C-alpha positions as CSV (number, residue, x, y, z in Angstrom):
1,X,-3.3,-3.1,14.9
2,X,-0.7,-5.9,15.3
3,X,-1.1,-7.7,18.6
4,X,1.9,-8.1,21.0
5,X,1.8,-11.9,20.5
6,X,1.9,-11.5,16.7
7,X,4.8,-9.1,16.9
8,X,6.7,-11.4,19.2
9,X,6.1,-14.4,16.8
10,X,7.4,-12.3,13.9
11,X,10.5,-11.2,15.7
12,X,11.2,-14.7,17.0
13,X,11.0,-16.4,13.6
14,X,13.1,-13.7,11.9
15,X,15.8,-13.8,14.6
16,X,15.9,-17.6,14.4
17,X,16.1,-17.5,10.6
18,X,18.9,-15.0,10.7
19,X,20.9,-17.1,13.2
20,X,20.5,-20.2,11.1
21,X,21.5,-18.4,7.9
22,X,24.6,-17.0,9.6
23,X,25.7,-20.5,10.6
24,X,24.9,-22.0,7.2
25,X,26.7,-19.3,5.2
26,X,29.9,-19.5,7.3
27,X,29.8,-23.3,7.1
28,X,29.2,-23.4,3.3
29,X,31.7,-20.7,2.4
30,X,34.4,-22.1,4.6
31,X,33.8,-25.7,3.4
32,X,33.6,-24.5,-0.2
33,X,37.1,-22.9,0.0
34,X,38.6,-25.9,1.9
35,X,37.0,-28.5,-0.4
36,X,37.6,-26.6,-3.7
37,X,33.9,-26.2,-4.5
38,X,32.9,-22.9,-6.2
39,X,29.3,-24.1,-6.2
40,X,29.4,-24.5,-2.4
41,X,30.9,-21.0,-2.0
42,X,28.2,-19.6,-4.3
43,X,25.5,-21.4,-2.2
44,X,27.1,-19.9,0.9
45,X,26.9,-16.4,-0.4
46,X,23.2,-17.1,-1.2
47,X,22.7,-18.0,2.5
48,X,24.5,-14.9,3.4
49,X,22.1,-13.0,1.2
50,X,19.2,-14.7,3.1
51,X,20.8,-13.5,6.4
52,X,20.9,-10.0,5.0
53,X,17.2,-10.4,4.1
54,X,16.5,-11.5,7.7
55,X,18.2,-8.4,9.1
56,X,16.3,-6.2,6.7
57,X,13.0,-7.9,7.7
58,X,13.8,-7.5,11.4
59,X,14.8,-3.9,10.9
60,X,11.7,-3.3,8.8
61,X,9.4,-4.8,11.4
62,X,10.7,-2.5,14.1
63,X,10.6,0.6,11.9
64,X,7.1,-0.1,10.5
65,X,5.8,-0.4,14.0
66,X,6.7,3.2,14.7
67,X,3.9,5.7,14.5
68,X,4.0,8.6,12.0
69,X,5.8,11.7,13.2
70,X,6.5,15.2,12.1
71,X,9.3,14.1,9.7
72,X,7.4,11.0,8.4
73,X,3.7,11.9,8.3
74,X,2.9,8.8,6.2
75,X,4.7,6.4,8.5
76,X,8.1,4.6,8.2
77,X,7.2,2.0,5.6
78,X,9.7,3.4,3.0
79,X,12.6,2.4,5.3
80,X,11.8,-1.2,4.4
81,X,11.8,-0.2,0.7
82,X,15.3,1.3,1.0
83,X,16.5,-1.8,2.8
84,X,15.0,-4.0,0.0
85,X,16.8,-2.0,-2.7
86,X,20.1,-2.3,-0.8
87,X,19.5,-6.1,-0.5
88,X,18.8,-6.3,-4.3
89,X,22.1,-4.5,-5.0
90,X,24.0,-6.9,-2.7
91,X,22.5,-10.0,-4.4
92,X,23.2,-8.7,-7.9
93,X,26.8,-7.8,-7.1
94,X,27.4,-11.2,-5.4
95,X,25.9,-12.9,-8.5
96,X,28.2,-11.1,-10.8
97,X,31.3,-11.9,-8.7
98,X,30.4,-15.6,-8.5
99,X,29.9,-15.8,-12.3
100,X,33.3,-14.2,-12.8
101,X,35.1,-16.6,-10.6
102,X,33.2,-19.7,-11.7
103,X,33.7,-18.8,-15.4
104,X,37.4,-18.5,-14.8
105,X,37.5,-21.9,-13.1
106,X,35.4,-23.4,-15.9
107,X,37.7,-22.2,-18.6
108,X,41.0,-22.9,-16.9
109,X,40.7,-26.0,-14.8
110,X,37.4,-27.8,-14.7
111,X,38.8,-31.2,-13.8
112,X,39.1,-30.5,-10.0
113,X,36.5,-32.4,-8.0
114,X,35.5,-31.1,-4.5
115,X,35.9,-33.3,-1.5
116,X,33.1,-35.7,-0.7
117,X,32.3,-33.8,2.5
118,X,30.9,-31.0,0.3
119,X,27.9,-33.3,-0.5
120,X,27.1,-33.7,3.2
121,X,27.3,-29.9,3.9
122,X,24.9,-29.2,1.0
123,X,22.5,-32.0,2.1
124,X,22.3,-30.5,5.6
125,X,21.6,-27.1,4.1
126,X,18.7,-28.3,2.0
127,X,17.0,-30.0,5.0
128,X,17.5,-27.0,7.3
129,X,16.4,-24.4,4.8
130,X,13.3,-26.3,3.7
131,X,12.3,-26.6,7.4
132,X,12.9,-22.9,7.9
133,X,10.7,-22.1,4.8
134,X,7.8,-24.0,6.3
135,X,8.2,-22.5,9.7
136,X,8.4,-18.9,8.4
137,X,5.5,-19.4,6.0
138,X,3.3,-20.8,8.8
139,X,4.0,-17.8,11.1
140,X,3.5,-15.4,8.2
141,X,0.1,-16.8,7.4
142,X,-0.9,-17.0,11.1
143,X,0.0,-13.3,11.6
144,X,-1.2,-12.0,8.3
145,X,2.3,-10.8,7.4
146,X,3.0,-10.7,3.6
147,X,6.5,-9.6,4.4
148,X,7.2,-12.8,6.4
149,X,5.6,-14.9,3.6
150,X,8.0,-13.3,1.1
151,X,10.9,-14.0,3.3
152,X,9.8,-17.6,3.6
153,X,10.0,-17.9,-0.2
154,X,13.5,-16.4,0.0
155,X,14.5,-19.2,2.3
156,X,13.1,-21.7,-0.3
157,X,15.2,-20.2,-3.1
158,X,18.3,-20.9,-0.9
159,X,17.1,-24.5,-0.5
160,X,16.7,-24.8,-4.3
161,X,20.1,-23.3,-4.9
162,X,21.5,-25.9,-2.6
163,X,19.9,-28.6,-4.7
164,X,21.6,-27.1,-7.7
165,X,24.9,-27.2,-5.8
166,X,24.3,-30.8,-4.8
167,X,23.8,-31.8,-8.4
168,X,26.9,-29.9,-9.5
169,X,29.1,-31.3,-6.8
170,X,27.8,-34.8,-7.5
171,X,28.6,-34.5,-11.1
172,X,32.2,-33.4,-10.2
173,X,32.5,-36.4,-8.0
174,X,31.6,-38.6,-10.9
175,X,34.3,-37.2,-13.1
176,X,32.5,-34.3,-14.7
177,X,34.7,-31.6,-13.3
178,X,32.8,-28.8,-15.1
179,X,29.7,-29.7,-13.1
180,X,30.7,-27.8,-9.9
181,X,31.6,-24.4,-11.5
182,X,28.6,-24.7,-13.9
183,X,26.4,-25.2,-10.9
184,X,27.9,-22.1,-9.3
185,X,27.0,-20.1,-12.4
186,X,23.4,-21.4,-12.3
187,X,23.2,-20.3,-8.6
188,X,24.6,-16.9,-9.5
189,X,21.9,-16.5,-12.1
190,X,19.4,-17.3,-9.4
191,X,21.0,-14.5,-7.2
192,X,20.7,-12.1,-10.1
193,X,17.1,-13.0,-10.7
194,X,16.3,-12.5,-7.0
195,X,18.1,-9.2,-6.9
196,X,16.2,-8.1,-10.0
197,X,12.9,-9.0,-8.5
198,X,13.6,-7.2,-5.2
199,X,15.0,-4.2,-6.9
200,X,12.1,-3.9,-9.4
201,X,9.6,-4.0,-6.5
202,X,11.5,-1.5,-4.4
203,X,11.9,0.9,-7.3
204,X,8.2,0.6,-8.1
205,X,7.4,1.6,-4.5
206,X,9.8,4.6,-4.6
207,X,8.1,6.0,-7.7
208,X,4.6,5.4,-6.2
209,X,3.5,2.7,-8.7
210,X,-0.2,1.7,-8.3
211,X,-0.8,-1.1,-5.8
212,X,-1.7,-4.6,-7.2
213,X,-5.0,-4.9,-9.1
214,X,-6.5,-7.4,-6.6
215,X,-6.0,-5.1,-3.7
216,X,-7.5,-2.2,-5.7
217,X,-10.5,-4.4,-6.6
218,X,-11.0,-5.4,-3.0
219,X,-11.0,-1.8,-1.8
220,X,-13.4,-0.7,-4.6
221,X,-15.8,-3.5,-3.5
222,X,-15.7,-2.5,0.2
223,X,-16.3,1.2,-0.5
224,X,-19.1,0.8,-3.0
225,X,-20.9,-1.6,-0.7
226,X,-21.2,1.0,2.0
227,X,-24.8,2.4,2.2
228,X,-24.9,6.0,0.9
229,X,-21.9,5.6,-1.5
230,X,-23.0,6.2,-5.0
231,X,-19.7,5.9,-6.8
232,X,-16.0,6.4,-6.7
233,X,-13.5,8.7,-8.4
234,X,-9.7,9.0,-8.5
235,X,-8.8,5.9,-6.5
236,X,-5.1,6.0,-5.9
237,X,-3.0,3.4,-4.0
238,X,0.7,3.2,-3.2
239,X,3.0,1.0,-1.2
240,X,5.1,2.1,1.8
241,X,7.0,-1.1,2.4
242,X,4.6,-3.6,3.9
243,X,2.0,-0.8,4.2
244,X,-0.6,0.3,1.6
245,X,-1.9,3.8,1.5
246,X,-4.9,4.9,-0.5
247,X,-6.9,8.0,-1.2
248,X,-10.2,8.3,-3.1
249,X,-13.3,10.5,-3.7
250,X,-16.6,8.9,-2.8
251,X,-19.8,10.2,-4.5
252,X,-22.8,10.8,-2.2
253,X,-26.3,12.3,-2.8
254,X,-25.8,16.0,-3.4
255,X,-28.9,16.9,-1.4
256,X,-27.7,15.5,1.9
257,X,-26.0,17.6,4.5
258,X,-22.2,17.9,4.9
259,X,-22.4,16.0,8.2
260,X,-24.3,13.1,6.7
261,X,-21.8,12.9,3.8
262,X,-18.9,12.9,6.3
263,X,-20.6,10.1,8.3
264,X,-21.0,8.0,5.2
265,X,-17.3,8.5,4.4
266,X,-16.2,7.6,7.9
267,X,-18.2,4.3,7.8
268,X,-16.7,3.5,4.4
269,X,-13.2,4.2,5.7
270,X,-13.6,2.2,8.9
271,X,-15.0,-0.9,7.1
272,X,-12.2,-0.8,4.5
273,X,-9.4,-0.5,7.1
274,X,-11.0,-3.2,9.3
275,X,-11.6,-5.8,6.5
276,X,-8.5,-5.3,4.3
277,X,-5.4,-6.2,6.3
278,X,-2.9,-4.9,3.7
279,X,-4.5,-1.4,3.9
280,X,-2.9,0.8,6.6
281,X,-4.4,4.2,5.9
282,X,-7.2,5.6,3.7
283,X,-8.0,9.3,3.0
284,X,-11.5,9.9,1.7
285,X,-12.8,13.0,-0.1
286,X,-16.6,13.5,-0.2
287,X,-18.1,14.7,-3.5
288,X,-21.7,15.2,-4.7
289,X,-22.6,12.5,-7.2
290,X,-22.9,13.9,-10.7
291,X,-21.5,17.3,-9.7
292,X,-17.8,16.8,-9.1
293,X,-16.9,19.2,-11.9
294,X,-18.5,21.9,-14.1
295,X,-20.1,25.2,-13.0
296,X,-21.1,24.1,-9.4
297,X,-17.6,22.9,-8.6
298,X,-15.4,25.3,-10.6
299,X,-17.2,28.5,-11.5
300,X,-20.0,29.2,-9.1
301,X,-19.5,32.2,-6.7
302,X,-18.7,31.5,-3.1
303,X,-21.1,32.3,-0.2
304,X,-19.1,35.4,0.7
305,X,-19.7,36.8,-2.8
306,X,-23.5,36.4,-2.9
307,X,-24.7,36.1,0.7
308,X,-25.0,39.8,1.3
309,X,-27.1,40.5,-1.8
310,X,-29.4,37.5,-1.3
311,X,-30.1,38.4,2.3
312,X,-30.6,42.1,1.5
313,X,-33.1,41.3,-1.4
314,X,-34.9,38.7,0.7
315,X,-35.2,41.0,3.7
316,X,-36.6,43.7,1.5
317,X,-39.6,41.6,0.5
318,X,-42.7,42.9,2.4
319,X,-44.0,39.5,3.4
320,X,-40.7,38.4,5.1
321,X,-40.2,39.4,8.7
322,X,-36.8,37.9,9.5
323,X,-34.4,35.5,7.8
324,X,-33.3,32.5,9.9
325,X,-31.1,30.4,7.6
326,X,-29.5,30.6,4.1
327,X,-28.4,27.4,2.5
328,X,-26.6,27.2,-0.8
329,X,-26.4,24.2,-3.2
330,X,-23.8,24.2,-5.9
331,X,-25.0,22.4,-9.1
332,X,-24.1,22.4,-12.7
333,X,-27.3,24.3,-13.6
334,X,-26.5,27.1,-11.1
335,X,-27.0,28.0,-7.4
336,X,-29.9,26.4,-5.5
337,X,-30.9,28.8,-2.8
338,X,-32.9,27.6,0.2
339,X,-34.2,30.2,2.7
340,X,-35.8,29.6,6.1
341,X,-37.8,32.7,7.2
342,X,-40.5,34.1,9.4
343,X,-43.3,35.3,7.2
344,X,-46.2,37.6,7.9
345,X,-49.4,35.7,9.0
346,X,-51.2,36.8,5.8
347,X,-48.3,35.8,3.5
348,X,-48.8,33.1,0.8
349,X,-45.5,31.1,1.0
350,X,-45.7,29.9,-2.6
351,X,-46.5,33.4,-4.0
352,X,-43.8,34.9,-1.9
353,X,-41.3,32.3,-3.1
354,X,-42.1,33.0,-6.8
355,X,-41.8,36.8,-6.3
356,X,-38.5,36.5,-4.5
357,X,-37.2,34.0,-7.1
358,X,-37.8,36.5,-9.9
359,X,-36.1,39.2,-7.9
360,X,-33.0,37.0,-7.1
361,X,-32.6,35.6,-10.6
362,X,-32.7,39.1,-12.1
363,X,-30.0,40.4,-9.8
364,X,-28.0,37.1,-9.7
365,X,-28.2,35.1,-12.9
366,X,-26.3,32.3,-11.2
367,X,-29.4,31.5,-9.1
368,X,-31.2,28.6,-10.7
369,X,-33.6,27.5,-7.9
370,X,-35.1,29.2,-4.9
371,X,-37.0,27.4,-2.1
372,X,-38.6,29.3,0.7
373,X,-39.6,27.6,3.9
374,X,-41.8,29.2,6.5
375,X,-40.7,28.9,10.2
376,X,-43.0,29.9,13.0
377,X,-41.5,31.9,15.9
378,X,-42.5,29.1,18.3
379,X,-40.7,26.4,16.4
380,X,-37.6,28.5,16.1
381,X,-37.5,29.3,19.8
């Protein structure tokens, strides 16, 4: 669970990043229009996209902290996914608009050079955004937040776009008027690339695409290393924003009790959730090793269908006084019946078992194995 100090640090860095991006975007867009620099305007819109990303991250951090409820039993991670998809659309549309405007400038009048002040605005942006990248990345790693680390790299793309703008504006200052609008087009392509990346990831989450292979491998390793787990089946993982949900079947010894199998599964689940930070929930289904399909799992009669006949036939045996317990095992070769009973003092347990086995298998062909255990009255009481 996220500690209050980690939550505070995440919110602090995200709020700070949003404020910085707001100031930079307004400054660059205003300066771009005043100084006739389409590259600076494009770079300003990139900063505006970063601010939208900060808002999305802030909203997602608050939403993802909410506990599951009746309407959202799997939590609220998909709210982050929807916000990411919206951000991708904004970045893509902005990129298309910038390309349209810059292309028109490039074809009509590429000889206009922006004012020299544009270089200073871009230089400040590069320094500030590079510093914000390192700060956000440090907090993300310290708190184990992959979301913050991704947002840090988003800050760095803004710094890189500012470098492109700096080169383009510098080229225009040297007399290459086409440099500024060309730089705007390059930045717009960066916006389209970022929008495609965010949109592709969000769409993959919405259609429950499998989680990354390295996370799947890590979970497999933790589960199979748990004592008592003999194998895995049907491991499925999906993303809910910054959260990863998984469900899996673990194979255990078919001879152990239900309670022991449940205990093994709970240990495996607790270890995986404790040691894999990206994993937020894990549902485990316990299955008998080697018997997860076939007759025992799909065709064998249920207890209610055979219990009455087994008890009646067993109670009718002259050497059986009373029956204490009936246990059924479901295997591919048939039902394994285990009876705990009080026998007459003169009874031979093995002979009684063989006689009862013949009687049961004749009446119920599904019975493959019978084991009879003698219980003394003193032990039972």
